[in-house]
PyMOL Python script that loads the backbone (N, CA, C, O; Angstrom):
from pymol import cmd

cmd.read_pdbstr("""\
ATOM      1  N   MET A   1      82.991 114.447 100.352  1.00  0.00           N
ATOM      2  CA  MET A   1      83.840 113.390 101.332  1.00  0.00           C
ATOM      3  C   MET A   1      82.905 112.809 102.378  1.00  0.00           C
ATOM      4  O   MET A   1      81.759 113.054 102.756  1.00  0.00           O
ATOM      5  N   LYS A   2      83.747 112.039 102.657  1.00  0.00           N
ATOM      6  CA  LYS A   2      83.069 111.048 103.822  1.00  0.00           C
ATOM      7  C   LYS A   2      83.517 111.387 104.900  1.00  0.00           C
ATOM      8  O   LYS A   2      84.692 111.728 105.035  1.00  0.00           O
ATOM      9  N   THR A   3      82.550 111.350 105.985  1.00  0.00           N
ATOM     10  CA  THR A   3      82.857 112.194 107.195  1.00  0.00           C
ATOM     11  C   THR A   3      82.942 110.568 108.433  1.00  0.00           C
ATOM     12  O   THR A   3      82.159 109.627 108.301  1.00  0.00           O
ATOM     13  N   ARG A   4      83.757 110.602 109.239  1.00  0.00           N
ATOM     14  CA  ARG A   4      84.026 109.637 110.174  1.00  0.00           C
ATOM     15  C   ARG A   4      82.929 109.429 111.018  1.00  0.00           C
ATOM     16  O   ARG A   4      82.389 110.382 111.581  1.00  0.00           O
ATOM     17  N   GLN A   5      82.542 108.260 111.163  1.00  0.00           N
ATOM     18  CA  GLN A   5      81.749 108.264 112.282  1.00  0.00           C
ATOM     19  C   GLN A   5      82.130 108.252 113.528  1.00  0.00           C
ATOM     20  O   GLN A   5      81.520 108.811 114.440  1.00  0.00           O
ATOM     21  N   PHE A   6      83.472 107.423 113.676  1.00  0.00           N
ATOM     22  CA  PHE A   6      84.086 107.234 114.928  1.00  0.00           C
ATOM     23  C   PHE A   6      85.449 107.925 115.058  1.00  0.00           C
ATOM     24  O   PHE A   6      86.237 107.656 114.151  1.00  0.00           O
ATOM     25  N   ASN A   7      85.938 108.880 116.142  1.00  0.00           N
ATOM     26  CA  ASN A   7      87.187 109.226 116.176  1.00  0.00           C
ATOM     27  C   ASN A   7      88.233 107.959 116.908  1.00  0.00           C
ATOM     28  O   ASN A   7      87.951 107.039 117.676  1.00  0.00           O
ATOM     29  N   GLU A   8      89.456 108.360 116.324  1.00  0.00           N
ATOM     30  CA  GLU A   8      90.479 107.460 116.730  1.00  0.00           C
ATOM     31  C   GLU A   8      90.432 106.896 117.945  1.00  0.00           C
ATOM     32  O   GLU A   8      90.634 105.682 117.943  1.00  0.00           O
ATOM     33  N   ASP A   9      90.117 107.674 119.543  1.00  0.00           N
ATOM     34  CA  ASP A   9      90.252 107.064 120.448  1.00  0.00           C
ATOM     35  C   ASP A   9      88.796 106.002 120.714  1.00  0.00           C
ATOM     36  O   ASP A   9      88.682 105.177 121.620  1.00  0.00           O
ATOM     37  N   GLN A  10      88.077 106.225 119.953  1.00  0.00           N
ATOM     38  CA  GLN A  10      87.233 105.128 120.512  1.00  0.00           C
ATOM     39  C   GLN A  10      87.550 103.848 119.705  1.00  0.00           C
ATOM     40  O   GLN A  10      87.548 102.744 120.250  1.00  0.00           O
ATOM     41  N   ILE A  11      87.822 104.020 118.403  1.00  0.00           N
ATOM     42  CA  ILE A  11      88.434 102.826 117.705  1.00  0.00           C
ATOM     43  C   ILE A  11      89.571 102.034 118.624  1.00  0.00           C
ATOM     44  O   ILE A  11      89.480 100.809 118.701  1.00  0.00           O
ATOM     45  N   ILE A  12      90.485 102.625 119.218  1.00  0.00           N
ATOM     46  CA  ILE A  12      91.278 102.255 119.686  1.00  0.00           C
ATOM     47  C   ILE A  12      90.859 101.378 121.048  1.00  0.00           C
ATOM     48  O   ILE A  12      91.381 100.310 121.368  1.00  0.00           O
ATOM     49  N   LYS A  13      89.808 102.065 121.769  1.00  0.00           N
ATOM     50  CA  LYS A  13      89.205 101.694 122.922  1.00  0.00           C
ATOM     51  C   LYS A  13      88.541 100.085 122.542  1.00  0.00           C
ATOM     52  O   LYS A  13      88.600  99.079 123.249  1.00  0.00           O
ATOM     53  N   LEU A  14      87.895 100.246 121.160  1.00  0.00           N
ATOM     54  CA  LEU A  14      87.388  99.033 120.850  1.00  0.00           C
ATOM     55  C   LEU A  14      88.127  97.789 120.806  1.00  0.00           C
ATOM     56  O   LEU A  14      87.860  96.674 121.254  1.00  0.00           O
ATOM     57  N   LEU A  15      89.416  98.376 119.970  1.00  0.00           N
ATOM     58  CA  LEU A  15      90.561  97.488 119.775  1.00  0.00           C
ATOM     59  C   LEU A  15      90.936  96.669 120.953  1.00  0.00           C
ATOM     60  O   LEU A  15      91.037  95.443 120.995  1.00  0.00           O
ATOM     61  N   GLN A  16      91.146  97.622 122.005  1.00  0.00           N
ATOM     62  CA  GLN A  16      91.614  97.233 123.188  1.00  0.00           C
ATOM     63  C   GLN A  16      90.543  96.238 124.179  1.00  0.00           C
ATOM     64  O   GLN A  16      90.925  95.330 124.917  1.00  0.00           O
ATOM     65  N   ASP A  17      89.255  96.638 123.991  1.00  0.00           N
ATOM     66  CA  ASP A  17      88.319  95.686 124.480  1.00  0.00           C
ATOM     67  C   ASP A  17      88.203  94.490 124.033  1.00  0.00           C
ATOM     68  O   ASP A  17      87.749  93.580 124.728  1.00  0.00           O
ATOM     69  N   ALA A  18      88.671  94.308 122.587  1.00  0.00           N
ATOM     70  CA  ALA A  18      88.344  93.241 121.884  1.00  0.00           C
ATOM     71  C   ALA A  18      89.845  92.326 122.492  1.00  0.00           C
ATOM     72  O   ALA A  18      89.688  91.162 122.862  1.00  0.00           O
ATOM     73  N   LYS A  19      91.197  92.948 122.542  1.00  0.00           N
ATOM     74  CA  LYS A  19      92.104  92.498 122.623  1.00  0.00           C
ATOM     75  C   LYS A  19      92.079  91.583 124.073  1.00  0.00           C
ATOM     76  O   LYS A  19      92.668  90.505 124.161  1.00  0.00           O
ATOM     77  N   LYS A  20      91.342  92.160 125.131  1.00  0.00           N
ATOM     78  CA  LYS A  20      91.286  91.647 126.367  1.00  0.00           C
ATOM     79  C   LYS A  20      90.283  90.060 126.554  1.00  0.00           C
ATOM     80  O   LYS A  20      90.263  89.162 127.396  1.00  0.00           O
ATOM     81  N   GLY A  21      89.604  90.315 125.398  1.00  0.00           N
ATOM     82  CA  GLY A  21      88.739  89.131 124.999  1.00  0.00           C
ATOM     83  C   GLY A  21      87.389  88.807 125.878  1.00  0.00           C
ATOM     84  O   GLY A  21      86.741  87.778 125.686  1.00  0.00           O
ATOM     85  N   GLU A  22      87.138  89.497 126.568  1.00  0.00           N
ATOM     86  CA  GLU A  22      85.851  89.568 127.541  1.00  0.00           C
ATOM     87  C   GLU A  22      84.364  89.491 126.552  1.00  0.00           C
ATOM     88  O   GLU A  22      83.286  89.055 126.958  1.00  0.00           O
ATOM     89  N   LYS A  23      84.606  89.966 125.346  1.00  0.00           N
ATOM     90  CA  LYS A  23      83.507  89.853 124.604  1.00  0.00           C
ATOM     91  C   LYS A  23      83.894  89.314 123.245  1.00  0.00           C
ATOM     92  O   LYS A  23      85.112  89.418 123.096  1.00  0.00           O
ATOM     93  N   PRO A  24      83.315  88.797 122.245  1.00  0.00           N
ATOM     94  CA  PRO A  24      83.761  88.322 121.150  1.00  0.00           C
ATOM     95  C   PRO A  24      83.788  89.917 120.704  1.00  0.00           C
ATOM     96  O   PRO A  24      83.666  90.932 121.390  1.00  0.00           O
ATOM     97  N   ALA A  25      84.034  89.704 119.035  1.00  0.00           N
ATOM     98  CA  ALA A  25      84.237  91.242 118.314  1.00  0.00           C
ATOM     99  C   ALA A  25      83.242  91.420 118.002  1.00  0.00           C
ATOM    100  O   ALA A  25      82.828  92.580 118.012  1.00  0.00           O
ATOM    101  N   LEU A  26      82.154  90.035 117.456  1.00  0.00           N
ATOM    102  CA  LEU A  26      80.704  90.758 116.720  1.00  0.00           C
ATOM    103  C   LEU A  26      80.031  91.582 117.757  1.00  0.00           C
ATOM    104  O   LEU A  26      79.587  92.672 117.396  1.00  0.00           O
ATOM    105  N   GLU A  27      79.870  91.157 119.194  1.00  0.00           N
ATOM    106  CA  GLU A  27      79.089  91.612 120.180  1.00  0.00           C
ATOM    107  C   GLU A  27      79.756  93.101 120.320  1.00  0.00           C
ATOM    108  O   GLU A  27      78.994  94.067 120.313  1.00  0.00           O
ATOM    109  N   LEU A  28      81.139  93.295 120.443  1.00  0.00           N
ATOM    110  CA  LEU A  28      81.588  94.669 120.571  1.00  0.00           C
ATOM    111  C   LEU A  28      81.121  95.559 119.658  1.00  0.00           C
ATOM    112  O   LEU A  28      80.723  96.713 119.813  1.00  0.00           O
ATOM    113  N   CYS A  29      81.235  94.746 118.491  1.00  0.00           N
ATOM    114  CA  CYS A  29      80.675  95.695 117.254  1.00  0.00           C
ATOM    115  C   CYS A  29      79.384  96.327 117.312  1.00  0.00           C
ATOM    116  O   CYS A  29      79.187  97.528 117.127  1.00  0.00           O
ATOM    117  N   ARG A  30      78.492  95.436 117.584  1.00  0.00           N
ATOM    118  CA  ARG A  30      77.307  95.722 117.705  1.00  0.00           C
ATOM    119  C   ARG A  30      77.203  96.484 118.773  1.00  0.00           C
ATOM    120  O   ARG A  30      76.178  97.161 118.679  1.00  0.00           O
ATOM    121  N   ASP A  31      77.915  96.738 119.966  1.00  0.00           N
ATOM    122  CA  ASP A  31      77.388  97.696 120.950  1.00  0.00           C
ATOM    123  C   ASP A  31      77.763  99.289 120.544  1.00  0.00           C
ATOM    124  O   ASP A  31      77.186 100.265 121.024  1.00  0.00           O
ATOM    125  N   LEU A  32      78.869  99.339 119.542  1.00  0.00           N
ATOM    126  CA  LEU A  32      79.446 100.588 119.259  1.00  0.00           C
ATOM    127  C   LEU A  32      78.670 101.016 117.937  1.00  0.00           C
ATOM    128  O   LEU A  32      78.564 102.159 117.492  1.00  0.00           O
ATOM    129  N   GLY A  33      78.120  99.763 117.378  1.00  0.00           N
ATOM    130  CA  GLY A  33      77.294 100.262 115.805  1.00  0.00           C
ATOM    131  C   GLY A  33      77.859 100.275 114.841  1.00  0.00           C
ATOM    132  O   GLY A  33      77.406 100.988 113.946  1.00  0.00           O
ATOM    133  N   CYS A  34      79.227  99.412 114.567  1.00  0.00           N
ATOM    134  CA  CYS A  34      79.879  99.429 113.445  1.00  0.00           C
ATOM    135  C   CYS A  34      79.725  98.152 112.872  1.00  0.00           C
ATOM    136  O   CYS A  34      78.911  97.379 113.377  1.00  0.00           O
ATOM    137  N   SER A  35      80.554  97.734 111.645  1.00  0.00           N
ATOM    138  CA  SER A  35      80.420  96.316 110.992  1.00  0.00           C
ATOM    139  C   SER A  35      81.712  95.915 111.463  1.00  0.00           C
ATOM    140  O   SER A  35      82.671  96.617 111.784  1.00  0.00           O
ATOM    141  N   THR A  36      81.571  94.593 111.452  1.00  0.00           N
ATOM    142  CA  THR A  36      82.898  93.734 111.553  1.00  0.00           C
ATOM    143  C   THR A  36      84.157  94.092 110.415  1.00  0.00           C
ATOM    144  O   THR A  36      85.375  94.078 110.594  1.00  0.00           O
ATOM    145  N   ALA A  37      83.482  94.369 109.367  1.00  0.00           N
ATOM    146  CA  ALA A  37      84.258  94.609 108.402  1.00  0.00           C
ATOM    147  C   ALA A  37      85.113  95.923 108.633  1.00  0.00           C
ATOM    148  O   ALA A  37      86.255  96.071 108.198  1.00  0.00           O
ATOM    149  N   SER A  38      84.317  96.978 109.471  1.00  0.00           N
ATOM    150  CA  SER A  38      85.091  98.065 109.766  1.00  0.00           C
ATOM    151  C   SER A  38      85.919  97.573 110.865  1.00  0.00           C
ATOM    152  O   SER A  38      87.084  97.966 110.936  1.00  0.00           O
ATOM    153  N   PHE A  39      85.473  96.797 111.689  1.00  0.00           N
ATOM    154  CA  PHE A  39      86.662  96.347 112.899  1.00  0.00           C
ATOM    155  C   PHE A  39      87.730  96.022 112.460  1.00  0.00           C
ATOM    156  O   PHE A  39      88.786  96.466 112.911  1.00  0.00           O
ATOM    157  N   TYR A  40      87.650  95.149 111.458  1.00  0.00           N
ATOM    158  CA  TYR A  40      89.150  94.204 111.182  1.00  0.00           C
ATOM    159  C   TYR A  40      89.998  95.016 110.113  1.00  0.00           C
ATOM    160  O   TYR A  40      91.192  94.928 109.828  1.00  0.00           O
ATOM    161  N   ALA A  41      88.793  95.998 109.514  1.00  0.00           N
ATOM    162  CA  ALA A  41      90.193  97.233 108.942  1.00  0.00           C
ATOM    163  C   ALA A  41      90.895  98.282 109.941  1.00  0.00           C
ATOM    164  O   ALA A  41      92.061  98.654 109.812  1.00  0.00           O
ATOM    165  N   CYS A  42      90.090  98.671 110.871  1.00  0.00           N
ATOM    166  CA  CYS A  42      90.953  99.468 111.986  1.00  0.00           C
ATOM    167  C   CYS A  42      91.734  98.753 112.666  1.00  0.00           C
ATOM    168  O   CYS A  42      92.708  99.260 113.221  1.00  0.00           O
ATOM    169  N   LYS A  43      91.440  97.364 112.758  1.00  0.00           N
ATOM    170  CA  LYS A  43      92.386  96.510 113.540  1.00  0.00           C
ATOM    171  C   LYS A  43      93.871  96.194 112.651  1.00  0.00           C
ATOM    172  O   LYS A  43      94.877  95.906 113.299  1.00  0.00           O
ATOM    173  N   LYS A  44      93.920  96.257 111.350  1.00  0.00           N
ATOM    174  CA  LYS A  44      94.829  96.160 110.240  1.00  0.00           C
ATOM    175  C   LYS A  44      95.430  97.459 110.276  1.00  0.00           C
ATOM    176  O   LYS A  44      96.606  97.453 109.912  1.00  0.00           O
ATOM    177  N   LYS A  45      94.848  98.842 110.692  1.00  0.00           N
ATOM    178  CA  LYS A  45      95.515  99.923 110.435  1.00  0.00           C
ATOM    179  C   LYS A  45      95.924 100.457 111.869  1.00  0.00           C
ATOM    180  O   LYS A  45      96.749 101.366 111.949  1.00  0.00           O
ATOM    181  N   TYR A  46      95.346  99.892 113.017  1.00  0.00           N
ATOM    182  CA  TYR A  46      95.917 100.695 113.856  1.00  0.00           C
ATOM    183  C   TYR A  46      96.730  99.560 115.089  1.00  0.00           C
ATOM    184  O   TYR A  46      97.544  99.916 115.942  1.00  0.00           O
ATOM    185  N   GLY A  47      96.194  98.087 114.842  1.00  0.00           N
ATOM    186  CA  GLY A  47      96.845  96.923 115.602  1.00  0.00           C
ATOM    187  C   GLY A  47      96.769  97.224 117.200  1.00  0.00           C
ATOM    188  O   GLY A  47      95.741  97.439 117.841  1.00  0.00           O
ATOM    189  N   ASP A  48      97.995  97.191 117.649  1.00  0.00           N
ATOM    190  CA  ASP A  48      98.058  97.482 119.081  1.00  0.00           C
ATOM    191  C   ASP A  48      98.493  98.838 119.610  1.00  0.00           C
ATOM    192  O   ASP A  48      99.161  98.931 120.640  1.00  0.00           O
ATOM    193  N   THR A  49      98.007 100.153 118.716  1.00  0.00           N
ATOM    194  CA  THR A  49      98.401 101.325 119.229  1.00  0.00           C
ATOM    195  C   THR A  49      97.951 102.033 120.301  1.00  0.00           C
ATOM    196  O   THR A  49      96.886 101.666 120.797  1.00  0.00           O
ATOM    197  N   SER A  50      98.545 103.001 120.787  1.00  0.00           N
ATOM    198  CA  SER A  50      97.887 103.374 122.029  1.00  0.00           C
ATOM    199  C   SER A  50      97.151 104.685 121.694  1.00  0.00           C
ATOM    200  O   SER A  50      97.491 105.029 120.562  1.00  0.00           O
ATOM    201  N   PRO A  51      96.201 105.622 122.284  1.00  0.00           N
ATOM    202  CA  PRO A  51      95.766 106.933 121.804  1.00  0.00           C
ATOM    203  C   PRO A  51      96.671 107.650 121.418  1.00  0.00           C
ATOM    204  O   PRO A  51      96.463 108.370 120.441  1.00  0.00           O
ATOM    205  N   ASP A  52      98.018 107.662 122.112  1.00  0.00           N
ATOM    206  CA  ASP A  52      99.021 108.969 122.210  1.00  0.00           C
ATOM    207  C   ASP A  52      99.828 108.556 120.534  1.00  0.00           C
ATOM    208  O   ASP A  52     100.293 109.338 119.705  1.00  0.00           O
ATOM    209  N   GLU A  53      99.749 107.146 120.502  1.00  0.00           N
ATOM    210  CA  GLU A  53     100.396 106.900 118.890  1.00  0.00           C
ATOM    211  C   GLU A  53      99.779 107.151 118.037  1.00  0.00           C
ATOM    212  O   GLU A  53     100.320 107.579 117.017  1.00  0.00           O
ATOM    213  N   ALA A  54      98.388 106.985 118.111  1.00  0.00           N
ATOM    214  CA  ALA A  54      97.518 107.388 117.164  1.00  0.00           C
ATOM    215  C   ALA A  54      97.622 108.946 116.757  1.00  0.00           C
ATOM    216  O   ALA A  54      97.660 109.306 115.580  1.00  0.00           O
ATOM    217  N   LYS A  55      97.660 109.724 117.720  1.00  0.00           N
ATOM    218  CA  LYS A  55      97.495 110.948 117.484  1.00  0.00           C
ATOM    219  C   LYS A  55      99.083 111.361 116.861  1.00  0.00           C
ATOM    220  O   LYS A  55      99.135 112.296 116.062  1.00  0.00           O
ATOM    221  N   ARG A  56     100.531 110.549 117.301  1.00  0.00           N
ATOM    222  CA  ARG A  56     101.376 110.709 116.539  1.00  0.00           C
ATOM    223  C   ARG A  56     101.538 110.398 115.020  1.00  0.00           C
ATOM    224  O   ARG A  56     102.300 110.925 114.210  1.00  0.00           O
ATOM    225  N   LEU A  57     100.720 109.512 114.865  1.00  0.00           N
ATOM    226  CA  LEU A  57     100.630 108.908 113.265  1.00  0.00           C
ATOM    227  C   LEU A  57     100.083 109.650 112.578  1.00  0.00           C
ATOM    228  O   LEU A  57     100.461 109.770 111.413  1.00  0.00           O
ATOM    229  N   ARG A  58      98.985 110.411 113.084  1.00  0.00           N
ATOM    230  CA  ARG A  58      97.846 111.207 112.327  1.00  0.00           C
ATOM    231  C   ARG A  58      98.681 112.498 112.254  1.00  0.00           C
ATOM    232  O   ARG A  58      98.623 113.081 111.171  1.00  0.00           O
ATOM    233  N   GLN A  59      99.512 113.095 113.292  1.00  0.00           N
ATOM    234  CA  GLN A  59     100.342 114.302 113.041  1.00  0.00           C
ATOM    235  C   GLN A  59     101.704 114.240 111.677  1.00  0.00           C
ATOM    236  O   GLN A  59     102.139 115.151 110.973  1.00  0.00           O
ATOM    237  N   LEU A  60     102.025 112.937 111.725  1.00  0.00           N
ATOM    238  CA  LEU A  60     103.144 112.531 110.699  1.00  0.00           C
ATOM    239  C   LEU A  60     102.381 112.256 109.608  1.00  0.00           C
ATOM    240  O   LEU A  60     102.938 112.667 108.590  1.00  0.00           O
ATOM    241  N   GLU A  61     101.330 111.728 109.400  1.00  0.00           N
ATOM    242  CA  GLU A  61     100.569 111.899 108.213  1.00  0.00           C
ATOM    243  C   GLU A  61     100.393 113.305 107.332  1.00  0.00           C
ATOM    244  O   GLU A  61     100.688 113.529 106.158  1.00  0.00           O
ATOM    245  N   LYS A  62      99.843 114.101 108.273  1.00  0.00           N
ATOM    246  CA  LYS A  62      99.450 115.648 107.894  1.00  0.00           C
ATOM    247  C   LYS A  62     100.817 116.237 107.400  1.00  0.00           C
ATOM    248  O   LYS A  62     100.860 116.758 106.286  1.00  0.00           O
ATOM    249  N   ASP A  63     101.949 116.171 108.200  1.00  0.00           N
ATOM    250  CA  ASP A  63     103.189 116.502 107.724  1.00  0.00           C
ATOM    251  C   ASP A  63     103.581 115.945 106.637  1.00  0.00           C
ATOM    252  O   ASP A  63     104.153 116.671 105.825  1.00  0.00           O
ATOM    253  N   ASN A  64     103.428 114.820 106.384  1.00  0.00           N
ATOM    254  CA  ASN A  64     103.912 113.877 104.883  1.00  0.00           C
ATOM    255  C   ASN A  64     103.402 114.742 104.040  1.00  0.00           C
ATOM    256  O   ASN A  64     104.081 115.556 103.415  1.00  0.00           O
ATOM    257  N   ALA A  65     102.014 114.612 103.953  1.00  0.00           N
ATOM    258  CA  ALA A  65     101.237 115.230 103.010  1.00  0.00           C
ATOM    259  C   ALA A  65     101.624 116.864 102.419  1.00  0.00           C
ATOM    260  O   ALA A  65     101.738 117.281 101.267  1.00  0.00           O
ATOM    261  N   ARG A  66     101.762 117.544 103.733  1.00  0.00           N
ATOM    262  CA  ARG A  66     102.079 118.904 103.674  1.00  0.00           C
ATOM    263  C   ARG A  66     103.711 118.975 102.731  1.00  0.00           C
ATOM    264  O   ARG A  66     103.930 119.820 101.863  1.00  0.00           O
ATOM    265  N   LEU A  67     104.575 118.035 103.098  1.00  0.00           N
ATOM    266  CA  LEU A  67     105.663 118.040 102.383  1.00  0.00           C
ATOM    267  C   LEU A  67     105.715 117.593 101.067  1.00  0.00           C
ATOM    268  O   LEU A  67     106.603 117.973 100.304  1.00  0.00           O
ATOM    269  N   LEU A  68     104.836 116.817 100.736  1.00  0.00           N
ATOM    270  CA  LEU A  68     104.395 115.893  99.167  1.00  0.00           C
ATOM    271  C   LEU A  68     103.875 117.267  98.671  1.00  0.00           C
ATOM    272  O   LEU A  68     104.183 117.645  97.541  1.00  0.00           O
ATOM    273  N   ARG A  69     103.141 117.982  99.432  1.00  0.00           N
ATOM    274  CA  ARG A  69     102.621 119.119  98.262  1.00  0.00           C
ATOM    275  C   ARG A  69     103.758 120.256  98.082  1.00  0.00           C
ATOM    276  O   ARG A  69     103.818 121.003  97.105  1.00  0.00           O
ATOM    277  N   ILE A  70     104.531 120.268  99.033  1.00  0.00           N
ATOM    278  CA  ILE A  70     105.673 121.255  98.821  1.00  0.00           C
ATOM    279  C   ILE A  70     106.436 120.867  97.557  1.00  0.00           C
ATOM    280  O   ILE A  70     106.569 121.536  96.532  1.00  0.00           O
ATOM    281  N   VAL A  71     106.972 119.493  97.873  1.00  0.00           N
ATOM    282  CA  VAL A  71     107.778 118.848  96.862  1.00  0.00           C
ATOM    283  C   VAL A  71     107.149 119.011  95.729  1.00  0.00           C
ATOM    284  O   VAL A  71     107.964 119.397  94.891  1.00  0.00           O
ATOM    285  N   GLY A  72     105.853 118.882  95.190  1.00  0.00           N
ATOM    286  CA  GLY A  72     105.506 118.731  93.803  1.00  0.00           C
ATOM    287  C   GLY A  72     105.227 120.251  93.430  1.00  0.00           C
ATOM    288  O   GLY A  72     105.246 120.546  92.235  1.00  0.00           O
ATOM    289  N   GLN A  73     105.018 121.049  94.199  1.00  0.00           N
ATOM    290  CA  GLN A  73     104.860 122.756  93.747  1.00  0.00           C
ATOM    291  C   GLN A  73     106.350 122.997  93.144  1.00  0.00           C
ATOM    292  O   GLN A  73     106.609 123.486  92.045  1.00  0.00           O
ATOM    293  N   GLN A  74     107.195 122.574  94.047  1.00  0.00           N
ATOM    294  CA  GLN A  74     108.752 123.042  93.871  1.00  0.00           C
ATOM    295  C   GLN A  74     109.112 122.303  92.242  1.00  0.00           C
ATOM    296  O   GLN A  74     109.701 122.959  91.383  1.00  0.00           O
ATOM    297  N   ARG A  75     108.715 121.046  92.036  1.00  0.00           N
ATOM    298  CA  ARG A  75     108.894 120.359  90.697  1.00  0.00           C
ATOM    299  C   ARG A  75     108.243 120.857  89.816  1.00  0.00           C
ATOM    300  O   ARG A  75     108.894 120.749  88.777  1.00  0.00           O
ATOM    301  N   LEU A  76     106.966 121.531  89.577  1.00  0.00           N
ATOM    302  CA  LEU A  76     106.207 122.167  88.825  1.00  0.00           C
ATOM    303  C   LEU A  76     107.134 123.610  88.575  1.00  0.00           C
ATOM    304  O   LEU A  76     107.371 124.026  87.441  1.00  0.00           O
ATOM    305  N   GLU A  77     107.527 124.173  89.604  1.00  0.00           N
ATOM    306  CA  GLU A  77     108.349 125.547  89.466  1.00  0.00           C
ATOM    307  C   GLU A  77     109.592 125.109  88.536  1.00  0.00           C
ATOM    308  O   GLU A  77     109.924 125.654  87.484  1.00  0.00           O
ATOM    309  N   ILE A  78     110.254 123.912  89.212  1.00  0.00           N
ATOM    310  CA  ILE A  78     111.448 123.707  88.045  1.00  0.00           C
ATOM    311  C   ILE A  78     111.477 123.370  86.578  1.00  0.00           C
ATOM    312  O   ILE A  78     112.366 123.585  85.754  1.00  0.00           O
ATOM    313  N   ASP A  79     110.149 122.718  86.420  1.00  0.00           N
ATOM    314  CA  ASP A  79     110.015 122.304  84.933  1.00  0.00           C
ATOM    315  C   ASP A  79     109.642 123.584  84.023  1.00  0.00           C
ATOM    316  O   ASP A  79     109.969 123.833  82.862  1.00  0.00           O
ATOM    317  N   ALA A  80     108.830 124.333  84.959  1.00  0.00           N
ATOM    318  CA  ALA A  80     108.582 125.794  84.344  1.00  0.00           C
ATOM    319  C   ALA A  80     109.839 126.387  83.974  1.00  0.00           C
ATOM    320  O   ALA A  80     110.032 126.722  82.806  1.00  0.00           O
ATOM    321  N   MET A  81     110.625 126.531  84.780  1.00  0.00           N
ATOM    322  CA  MET A  81     111.878 127.093  84.676  1.00  0.00           C
ATOM    323  C   MET A  81     112.618 126.244  83.737  1.00  0.00           C
ATOM    324  O   MET A  81     113.075 127.047  82.923  1.00  0.00           O
ATOM    325  N   LYS A  82     112.901 125.347  83.480  1.00  0.00           N
ATOM    326  CA  LYS A  82     113.304 124.527  82.542  1.00  0.00           C
ATOM    327  C   LYS A  82     112.940 124.985  81.094  1.00  0.00           C
ATOM    328  O   LYS A  82     113.677 125.350  80.179  1.00  0.00           O
ATOM    329  N   ASP A  83     111.855 124.881  81.147  1.00  0.00           N
ATOM    330  CA  ASP A  83     110.996 125.358  79.598  1.00  0.00           C
ATOM    331  C   ASP A  83     111.190 126.796  79.194  1.00  0.00           C
ATOM    332  O   ASP A  83     111.024 127.086  78.009  1.00  0.00           O
ATOM    333  N   VAL A  84     111.587 127.897  80.227  1.00  0.00           N
ATOM    334  CA  VAL A  84     111.824 128.977  79.667  1.00  0.00           C
ATOM    335  C   VAL A  84     113.082 128.928  79.468  1.00  0.00           C
ATOM    336  O   VAL A  84     113.439 129.866  78.755  1.00  0.00           O
ATOM    337  N   ILE A  85     113.985 128.199  79.804  1.00  0.00           N
ATOM    338  CA  ILE A  85     115.549 128.293  79.495  1.00  0.00           C
ATOM    339  C   ILE A  85     115.462 127.914  78.039  1.00  0.00           C
ATOM    340  O   ILE A  85     115.705 128.648  77.081  1.00  0.00           O
ATOM    341  N   GLN A  86     115.063 126.607  78.023  1.00  0.00           N
ATOM    342  CA  GLN A  86     115.038 126.306  76.539  1.00  0.00           C
ATOM    343  C   GLN A  86     114.552 127.085  75.705  1.00  0.00           C
ATOM    344  O   GLN A  86     115.184 127.150  74.651  1.00  0.00           O
ATOM    345  N   LYS A  87     113.489 127.820  75.802  1.00  0.00           N
ATOM    346  CA  LYS A  87     113.032 128.665  74.777  1.00  0.00           C
ATOM    347  C   LYS A  87     113.938 130.007  74.425  1.00  0.00           C
ATOM    348  O   LYS A  87     113.929 130.522  73.307  1.00  0.00           O
ATOM    349  N   LYS A  88     114.598 130.420  75.364  1.00  0.00           N
ATOM    350  CA  LYS A  88     115.440 131.329  75.521  1.00  0.00           C
ATOM    351  C   LYS A  88     116.632 130.712  74.430  1.00  0.00           C
ATOM    352  O   LYS A  88     117.330 131.506  73.799  1.00  0.00           O
ATOM    353  N   ARG A  89     116.757 129.563  74.306  1.00  0.00           N
ATOM    354  CA  ARG A  89     118.165 129.132  73.689  1.00  0.00           C
ATOM    355  C   ARG A  89     117.779 129.000  72.245  1.00  0.00           C
ATOM    356  O   ARG A  89     118.620 128.670  71.409  1.00  0.00           O
TER     357      ARG A  89
END
""", "prot")
cmd.dss("prot")
cmd.show_as("cartoon", "prot")
cmd.util.cbc("prot")
cmd.orient("prot")
């Protein structure tokens, strides 16, 4: 699994610096050591979020993944129960 080189706080700080307009995005990326493609991908994902909003987003994504996993397990159990009921008939 690929590990992240930059955490969300660093990415958001980079985006906020770019929004100020003091330096061009290319120079900011060079200073941080990331590619411009990564910069624009992060800009698309995070936009104008603050660090607190990013943490909240990450927590919501974790909760969503957990709930989807639970629903998937329940669905498998329901299908297994239906198979057992049909075999008894």
